[in-house]
C-alpha positions, 0 to 999 in steps of 0.5 A, a space after each residue: 070923865 071922858 072929854 072930846 075935842 075937835 082940832 082942825 090942826 090935828 094932821 099927823 102923828 107928830 101933832 098927836 104926840 105933841 097934844 098927848 104930851 101937852 095933856 099928860 103934863 096937866 094929867 099924867 094918868 090921862 088916856 089920850 086917843 087921837 085921830 088925824 083923819 076926824 081931827 077928834 081927840 078923846 081924853 079920859 081924865 080927872 082934870 077939868 075940861 078947861 084945863 085940858 082945852 088950855 093945854 091943848 091950845 098952849 101946844 098950838 092946837 086950839 080946839 074948835 068952838 
């Protein structure tokens, strides 16, 4: 399934790398696309939305409500 999150703290490629690594700890096969300009993250994953959202928040980048 494809999930999309808006993350206001996503501002650079280092942020994107941290978020991608956090997501891939939950689902090693996840495909992650990040865009610091729009602050959007698209994730193709088999994990639940809650699991991915929690991983992103735990990395210090809580998704917008």
